[in-house]
N, CA, C and O atoms as a GROMACS GRO file, in nm:
protein
  404
    1MET      N    1   9.735   7.117  10.429
    1MET     CA    2   9.791   7.203  10.326
    1MET      C    3   9.847   7.328  10.391
    1MET      O    4   9.781   7.389  10.475
    2ILE      N    5   9.967   7.366  10.355
    2ILE     CA    6  10.027   7.485  10.405
    2ILE      C    7  10.029   7.585  10.290
    2ILE      O    8  10.070   7.554  10.178
    3VAL      N    9   9.985   7.707  10.322
    3VAL     CA   10   9.982   7.813  10.223
    3VAL      C   11  10.066   7.930  10.279
    3VAL      O   12  10.044   7.978  10.391
    4ASP      N   13  10.162   7.972  10.196
    4ASP     CA   14  10.240   8.087  10.237
    4ASP      C   15  10.156   8.214  10.238
    4ASP      O   16  10.080   8.238  10.144
    5ARG      N   17  10.166   8.291  10.338
    5ARG     CA   18  10.097   8.420  10.349
    5ARG      C   19  10.183   8.523  10.276
    5ARG      O   20  10.306   8.513  10.275
    6HIS      N   21  10.117   8.621  10.216
    6HIS     CA   22  10.187   8.727  10.146
    6HIS      C   23  10.117   8.858  10.176
    6HIS      O   24  10.001   8.860  10.218
    7GLU      N   25  10.187   8.968  10.155
    7GLU     CA   26  10.121   9.096  10.169
    7GLU      C   27  10.038   9.117  10.038
    7GLU      O   28  10.085   9.089   9.928
    8PRO      N   29   9.919   9.165  10.054
    8PRO     CA   30   9.833   9.186   9.938
    8PRO      C   31   9.889   9.298   9.849
    8PRO      O   32   9.948   9.396   9.894
    9LEU      N   33   9.866   9.277   9.722
    9LEU     CA   34   9.897   9.376   9.618
    9LEU      C   35   9.774   9.450   9.585
    9LEU      O   36   9.669   9.390   9.564
   10TYR      N   37   9.785   9.582   9.580
   10TYR     CA   38   9.664   9.663   9.548
   10TYR      C   39   9.684   9.736   9.411
   10TYR      O   40   9.794   9.778   9.376
   11ASN      N   41   9.578   9.746   9.341
   11ASN     CA   42   9.574   9.824   9.213
   11ASN      C   43   9.689   9.785   9.117
   11ASN      O   44   9.748   9.871   9.051
   12TYR      N   45   9.718   9.660   9.110
   12TYR     CA   46   9.838   9.615   9.036
   12TYR      C   47   9.829   9.619   8.885
   12TYR      O   48   9.931   9.600   8.819
   13ASN      N   49   9.715   9.641   8.828
   13ASN     CA   50   9.702   9.652   8.684
   13ASN      C   51   9.671   9.791   8.634
   13ASN      O   52   9.651   9.811   8.514
   14VAL      N   53   9.666   9.887   8.724
   14VAL     CA   54   9.624  10.022   8.684
   14VAL      C   55   9.720  10.086   8.587
   14VAL      O   56   9.676  10.150   8.492
   15CYS      N   57   9.845  10.070   8.608
   15CYS     CA   58   9.944  10.131   8.517
   15CYS      C   59   9.931  10.072   8.377
   15CYS      O   60   9.941  10.145   8.279
   16ALA      N   61   9.909   9.940   8.368
   16ALA     CA   62   9.890   9.878   8.236
   16ALA      C   63   9.761   9.924   8.171
   16ALA      O   64   9.755   9.947   8.050
   17ALA      N   65   9.657   9.939   8.254
   17ALA     CA   66   9.528   9.985   8.201
   17ALA      C   67   9.537  10.125   8.144
   17ALA      O   68   9.482  10.155   8.038
   18ARG      N   69   9.613  10.214   8.220
   18ARG     CA   70   9.633  10.350   8.171
   18ARG      C   71   9.706  10.353   8.039
   18ARG      O   72   9.670  10.429   7.950
   19GLU      N   73   9.805  10.274   8.026
   19GLU     CA   74   9.881  10.262   7.900
   19GLU      C   75   9.792  10.213   7.783
   19GLU      O   76   9.797  10.265   7.672
   20ILE      N   77   9.716  10.114   7.812
   20ILE     CA   78   9.622  10.059   7.711
   20ILE      C   79   9.520  10.167   7.668
   20ILE      O   80   9.495  10.190   7.549
   21LYS      N   81   9.463  10.234   7.772
   21LYS     CA   82   9.361  10.334   7.746
   21LYS      C   83   9.410  10.446   7.654
   21LYS      O   84   9.333  10.498   7.574
   22GLN      N   85   9.543  10.483   7.668
   22GLN     CA   86   9.599  10.584   7.589
   22GLN      C   87   9.619  10.545   7.444
   22GLN      O   88   9.645  10.630   7.359
   23ASN      N   89   9.608  10.414   7.416
   23ASN     CA   90   9.638  10.365   7.284
   23ASN      C   91   9.523  10.298   7.210
   23ASN      O   92   9.542  10.248   7.100
   24VAL      N   93   9.403  10.298   7.269
   24VAL     CA   94   9.285  10.238   7.209
   24VAL      C   95   9.171  10.335   7.214
   24VAL      O   96   9.173  10.432   7.289
   25LYS      N   97   9.072  10.309   7.132
   25LYS     CA   98   8.951  10.397   7.129
   25LYS      C   99   8.830  10.321   7.176
   25LYS      O  100   8.719  10.354   7.136
   26ILE      N  101   8.846  10.223   7.259
   26ILE     CA  102   8.736  10.146   7.317
   26ILE      C  103   8.743  10.151   7.472
   26ILE      O  104   8.850  10.178   7.527
   27PRO      N  105   8.635  10.126   7.539
   27PRO     CA  106   8.640  10.134   7.685
   27PRO      C  107   8.737  10.028   7.745
   27PRO      O  108   8.747   9.916   7.697
   28VAL      N  109   8.803  10.070   7.848
   28VAL     CA  110   8.902   9.984   7.917
   28VAL      C  111   8.852   9.955   8.061
   28VAL      O  112   8.812  10.044   8.136
   29ILE      N  113   8.857   9.825   8.095
   29ILE     CA  114   8.819   9.782   8.225
   29ILE      C  115   8.947   9.732   8.300
   29ILE      O  116   9.026   9.657   8.244
   30VAL      N  117   8.964   9.774   8.421
   30VAL     CA  118   9.082   9.730   8.499
   30VAL      C  119   9.035   9.648   8.617
   30VAL      O  120   8.934   9.681   8.679
   31VAL      N  121   9.107   9.541   8.649
   31VAL     CA  122   9.084   9.454   8.764
   31VAL      C  123   9.219   9.426   8.824
   31VAL      O  124   9.321   9.430   8.755
   32GLY      N  125   9.220   9.396   8.956
   32GLY     CA  126   9.344   9.356   9.020
   32GLY      C  127   9.370   9.426   9.146
   32GLY      O  128   9.433   9.532   9.147
   33GLY      N  129   9.324   9.371   9.256
   33GLY     CA  130   9.352   9.428   9.390
   33GLY      C  131   9.289   9.560   9.416
   33GLY      O  132   9.338   9.635   9.500
   34ILE      N  133   9.182   9.594   9.350
   34ILE     CA  134   9.110   9.718   9.374
   34ILE      C  135   9.007   9.694   9.485
   34ILE      O  136   8.918   9.610   9.471
   35ARG      N  137   9.021   9.765   9.590
   35ARG     CA  138   8.937   9.738   9.712
   35ARG      C  139   8.878   9.862   9.775
   35ARG      O  140   8.791   9.849   9.861
   36HIS      N  141   8.919   9.979   9.739
   36HIS     CA  142   8.882  10.101   9.807
   36HIS      C  143   8.805  10.194   9.710
   36HIS      O  144   8.842  10.214   9.595
   37ARG      N  145   8.697  10.249   9.765
   37ARG     CA  146   8.621  10.347   9.680
   37ARG      C  147   8.704  10.465   9.635
   37ARG      O  148   8.689  10.512   9.522
   38HIS      N  149   8.792  10.512   9.722
   38HIS     CA  150   8.879  10.621   9.688
   38HIS      C  151   8.965  10.588   9.562
   38HIS      O  152   8.982  10.671   9.473
   39ASP      N  153   9.016  10.468   9.558
   39ASP     CA  154   9.098  10.420   9.448
   39ASP      C  155   9.014  10.412   9.317
   39ASP      O  156   9.060  10.449   9.208
   40ILE      N  157   8.892  10.363   9.333
   40ILE     CA  158   8.805  10.353   9.214
   40ILE      C  159   8.777  10.493   9.157
   40ILE      O  160   8.779  10.513   9.036
   41GLU      N  161   8.752  10.589   9.245
   41GLU     CA  162   8.727  10.730   9.202
   41GLU      C  163   8.851  10.785   9.132
   41GLU      O  164   8.838  10.851   9.028
   42GLN      N  165   8.970  10.761   9.186
   42GLN     CA  166   9.091  10.810   9.125
   42GLN      C  167   9.115  10.747   8.989
   42GLN      O  168   9.154  10.815   8.894
   43ILE      N  169   9.092  10.614   8.980
   43ILE     CA  170   9.116  10.542   8.856
   43ILE      C  171   9.027  10.598   8.742
   43ILE      O  172   9.074  10.632   8.634
   44ILE      N  173   8.896  10.606   8.773
   44ILE     CA  174   8.805  10.653   8.672
   44ILE      C  175   8.816  10.805   8.649
   44ILE      O  176   8.820  10.852   8.535
   45GLY      N  177   8.820  10.879   8.760
   45GLY     CA  178   8.837  11.024   8.748
   45GLY      C  179   8.966  11.071   8.684
   45GLY      O  180   8.972  11.175   8.618
   46GLY      N  181   9.070  10.990   8.706
   46GLY     CA  182   9.204  11.023   8.646
   46GLY      C  183   9.217  10.971   8.504
   46GLY      O  184   9.324  10.979   8.443
   47ASN      N  185   9.106  10.916   8.450
   47ASN     CA  186   9.105  10.867   8.310
   47ASN      C  187   9.210  10.751   8.285
   47ASN      O  188   9.267  10.738   8.177
   48MET      N  189   9.232  10.672   8.391
   48MET     CA  190   9.322  10.560   8.381
   48MET      C  191   9.253  10.437   8.328
   48MET      O  192   9.316  10.348   8.272
   49ALA      N  193   9.119  10.433   8.346
   49ALA     CA  194   9.032  10.324   8.292
   49ALA      C  195   8.886  10.380   8.292
   49ALA      O  196   8.854  10.478   8.359
   50ASP      N  197   8.804  10.312   8.212
   50ASP     CA  198   8.667  10.356   8.206
   50ASP      C  199   8.581  10.283   8.308
   50ASP      O  200   8.480  10.338   8.353
   51PHE      N  201   8.617  10.164   8.344
   51PHE     CA  202   8.543  10.082   8.439
   51PHE      C  203   8.641  10.005   8.531
   51PHE      O  204   8.756   9.977   8.495
   52VAL      N  205   8.590   9.972   8.649
   52VAL     CA  206   8.670   9.893   8.743
   52VAL      C  207   8.593   9.766   8.771
   52VAL      O  208   8.473   9.772   8.795
   53ALA      N  209   8.660   9.652   8.769
   53ALA     CA  210   8.599   9.524   8.799
   53ALA      C  211   8.662   9.474   8.929
   53ALA      O  212   8.780   9.495   8.958
   54MET      N  213   8.578   9.407   9.005
   54MET     CA  214   8.623   9.345   9.133
   54MET      C  215   8.569   9.203   9.136
   54MET      O  216   8.463   9.177   9.078
   55GLY      N  217   8.638   9.112   9.201
   55GLY     CA  218   8.591   8.976   9.212
   55GLY      C  219   8.580   8.933   9.358
   55GLY      O  220   8.470   8.911   9.411
   56ARG      N  221   8.691   8.923   9.421
   56ARG     CA  222   8.696   8.869   9.559
   56ARG      C  223   8.617   8.952   9.659
   56ARG      O  224   8.555   8.895   9.749
   57PRO      N  225   8.618   9.086   9.647
   57PRO     CA  226   8.532   9.162   9.742
   57PRO      C  227   8.388   9.121   9.743
   57PRO      O  228   8.321   9.129   9.846
   58PHE      N  229   8.335   9.076   9.625
   58PHE     CA  230   8.197   9.037   9.617
   58PHE      C  231   8.172   8.903   9.691
   58PHE      O  232   8.059   8.876   9.731
   59ILE      N  233   8.272   8.823   9.710
   59ILE     CA  234   8.257   8.695   9.781
   59ILE      C  235   8.234   8.721   9.927
   59ILE      O  236   8.149   8.657   9.988
   60ILE      N  237   8.308   8.814   9.986
   60ILE     CA  238   8.289   8.839  10.128
   60ILE      C  239   8.180   8.950  10.154
   60ILE      O  240   8.117   8.953  10.260
   61GLU      N  241   8.160   9.036  10.058
   61GLU     CA  242   8.057   9.144  10.073
   61GLU      C  243   7.976   9.161   9.947
   61GLU      O  244   8.006   9.250   9.867
   62PRO      N  245   7.876   9.082   9.926
   62PRO     CA  246   7.796   9.095   9.804
   62PRO      C  247   7.734   9.235   9.787
   62PRO      O  248   7.698   9.275   9.676
   63ASP      N  249   7.721   9.306   9.895
   63ASP     CA  250   7.656   9.440   9.889
   63ASP      C  251   7.758   9.559   9.877
   63ASP      O  252   7.721   9.674   9.901
   64ILE      N  253   7.880   9.532   9.843
   64ILE     CA  254   7.983   9.635   9.846
   64ILE      C  255   7.948   9.754   9.756
   64ILE      O  256   7.975   9.869   9.793
   65VAL      N  257   7.889   9.729   9.640
   65VAL     CA  258   7.850   9.838   9.551
   65VAL      C  259   7.751   9.929   9.620
   65VAL      O  260   7.762  10.051   9.612
   66ASN      N  261   7.655   9.871   9.688
   66ASN     CA  262   7.555   9.957   9.760
   66ASN      C  263   7.621  10.040   9.868
   66ASN      O  264   7.588  10.157   9.890
   67ARG      N  265   7.719   9.974   9.937
   67ARG     CA  266   7.791  10.054  10.038
   67ARG      C  267   7.861  10.174   9.980
   67ARG      O  268   7.853  10.285  10.033
   68PHE      N  269   7.932  10.150   9.866
   68PHE     CA  270   8.000  10.259   9.795
   68PHE      C  271   7.902  10.364   9.750
   68PHE      O  272   7.929  10.484   9.767
   69LYS      N  273   7.790  10.324   9.693
   69LYS     CA  274   7.685  10.419   9.648
   69LYS      C  275   7.632  10.507   9.762
   69LYS      O  276   7.597  10.623   9.740
   70ASN      N  277   7.626  10.451   9.882
   70ASN     CA  278   7.576  10.518   9.996
   70ASN      C  279   7.686  10.601  10.069
   70ASN      O  280   7.671  10.639  10.185
   71GLN      N  281   7.791  10.625   9.998
   71GLN     CA  282   7.902  10.712  10.048
   71GLN      C  283   7.977  10.644  10.165
   71GLN      O  284   8.044  10.713  10.243
   72ASP      N  285   7.967  10.515  10.178
   72ASP     CA  286   8.044  10.444  10.279
   72ASP      C  287   8.188  10.437  10.228
   72ASP      O  288   8.215  10.370  10.128
   73LEU      N  289   8.277  10.504  10.293
   73LEU     CA  290   8.419  10.509  10.245
   73LEU      C  291   8.505  10.402  10.299
   73LEU      O  292   8.623  10.395  10.265
   74SER      N  293   8.450  10.314  10.385
   74SER     CA  294   8.536  10.211  10.441
   74SER      C  295   8.581  10.114  10.333
   74SER      O  296   8.513  10.094  10.233
   75GLU      N  297   8.695  10.056  10.356
   75GLU     CA  298   8.751   9.965  10.254
   75GLU      C  299   8.682   9.831  10.260
   75GLU      O  300   8.614   9.800  10.358
   76SER      N  301   8.700   9.751  10.158
   76SER     CA  302   8.647   9.619  10.153
   76SER      C  303   8.707   9.536  10.268
   76SER      O  304   8.820   9.558  10.309
   77SER      N  305   8.630   9.439  10.318
   77SER     CA  306   8.679   9.348  10.421
   77SER      C  307   8.775   9.245  10.362
   77SER      O  308   8.844   9.175  10.435
   78CYS      N  309   8.779   9.235  10.227
   78CYS     CA  310   8.868   9.136  10.161
   78CYS      C  311   9.012   9.176  10.183
   78CYS      O  312   9.054   9.288  10.155
   79ILE      N  313   9.090   9.078  10.235
   79ILE     CA  314   9.232   9.103  10.260
   79ILE      C  315   9.321   9.038  10.157
   79ILE      O  316   9.442   9.033  10.176
   80ASN      N  317   9.263   8.988  10.049
   80ASN     CA  318   9.339   8.922   9.944
   80ASN      C  319   9.415   8.799   9.987
   80ASN      O  320   9.521   8.769   9.933
   81CYS      N  321   9.361   8.725  10.086
   81CYS     CA  322   9.431   8.608  10.133
   81CYS      C  323   9.425   8.497  10.029
   81CYS      O  324   9.515   8.413  10.026
   82GLY      N  325   9.326   8.494   9.944
   82GLY     CA  326   9.313   8.392   9.838
   82GLY      C  327   9.254   8.260   9.888
   82GLY      O  328   9.242   8.166   9.810
   83TYR      N  329   9.217   8.250  10.016
   83TYR     CA  330   9.159   8.129  10.067
   83TYR      C  331   9.032   8.091   9.990
   83TYR      O  332   9.003   7.973   9.973
   84CYS      N  333   8.959   8.189   9.945
   84CYS     CA  334   8.834   8.163   9.870
   84CYS      C  335   8.865   8.080   9.745
   84CYS      O  336   8.780   8.004   9.699
   85LEU      N  337   8.980   8.092   9.692
   85LEU     CA  338   9.014   8.015   9.570
   85LEU      C  339   9.058   7.871   9.595
   85LEU      O  340   9.062   7.789   9.504
   86LEU      N  341   9.091   7.842   9.721
   86LEU     CA  342   9.138   7.706   9.754
   86LEU      C  343   9.031   7.597   9.733
   86LEU      O  344   9.062   7.485   9.692
   87ALA      N  345   8.910   7.632   9.761
   87ALA     CA  346   8.803   7.529   9.754
   87ALA      C  347   8.705   7.560   9.645
   87ALA      O  348   8.592   7.512   9.650
   88ILE      N  349   8.742   7.635   9.550
   88ILE     CA  350   8.648   7.680   9.448
   88ILE      C  351   8.582   7.566   9.368
   88ILE      O  352   8.470   7.583   9.320
   89GLU      N  353   8.650   7.453   9.354
   89GLU     CA  354   8.595   7.341   9.282
   89GLU      C  355   8.526   7.238   9.374
   89GLU      O  356   8.471   7.138   9.328
   90GLN      N  357   8.531   7.264   9.502
   90GLN     CA  358   8.478   7.166   9.603
   90GLN      C  359   8.334   7.203   9.645
   90GLN      O  360   8.264   7.118   9.700
   91GLY      N  361   8.289   7.325   9.621
   91GLY     CA  362   8.157   7.365   9.665
   91GLY      C  363   8.136   7.510   9.635
   91GLY      O  364   8.210   7.570   9.558
   92PRO      N  365   8.033   7.566   9.696
   92PRO     CA  366   8.003   7.706   9.669
   92PRO      C  367   8.120   7.801   9.706
   92PRO      O  368   8.186   7.782   9.808
   93THR      N  369   8.145   7.896   9.628
   93THR     CA  370   8.248   7.994   9.655
   93THR      C  371   8.210   8.071   9.774
   93THR      O  372   8.098   8.122   9.782
   94ARG      N  373   8.301   8.083   9.871
   94ARG     CA  374   8.279   8.164   9.991
   94ARG      C  375   8.411   8.207  10.051
   94ARG      O  376   8.517   8.154  10.017
   95CYS      N  377   8.403   8.299  10.137
   95CYS     CA  378   8.522   8.353  10.208
   95CYS      C  379   8.558   8.258  10.325
   95CYS      O  380   8.470   8.222  10.404
   96PHE      N  381   8.682   8.218  10.334
   96PHE     CA  382   8.736   8.137  10.443
   96PHE      C  383   8.823   8.211  10.540
   96PHE      O  384   8.886   8.150  10.627
   97HIS      N  385   8.828   8.342  10.526
   97HIS     CA  386   8.914   8.422  10.610
   97HIS      C  387   8.884   8.398  10.760
   97HIS      O  388   8.769   8.407  10.803
   98GLY      N  389   8.984   8.368  10.835
   98GLY     CA  390   8.970   8.343  10.978
   98GLY      C  391   8.942   8.194  11.010
   98GLY      O  392   8.947   8.154  11.126
   99GLU      N  393   8.913   8.116  10.911
   99GLU     CA  394   8.881   7.974  10.935
   99GLU      C  395   9.003   7.883  10.914
   99GLU      O  396   9.008   7.773  10.968
  100LEU      N  397   9.100   7.930  10.836
  100LEU     CA  398   9.220   7.852  10.807
  100LEU      C  399   9.340   7.920  10.864
  100LEU      O  400   9.346   8.043  10.871
  101SER      N  401   9.437   7.839  10.905
  101SER     CA  402   9.559   7.900  10.963
  101SER      C  403   9.682   7.835  10.900
  101SER      O  404   9.795   7.871  10.934
   0.00000   0.00000   0.00000
């Protein structure tokens, strides 16, 4: 199987979340390419969303929240390659980064 590589998109739903948040009176959760603690702080601190959700970073780093809580400012190791989604129905979800070419 050949998979085209692409540049990852970061924070791609934040503008939509901000627009939604301005027009509703319920909490708004944003997801989509959010990988950096700094971005999370800006999104929540800037009132663009009430919560941030992440998926793929937890596949490669189940402890990412603890790292962020401990003031570790390094970004997630997730590079948004999407390889984790290729075999999602074949077995346990896991990161395949570096194993496929």
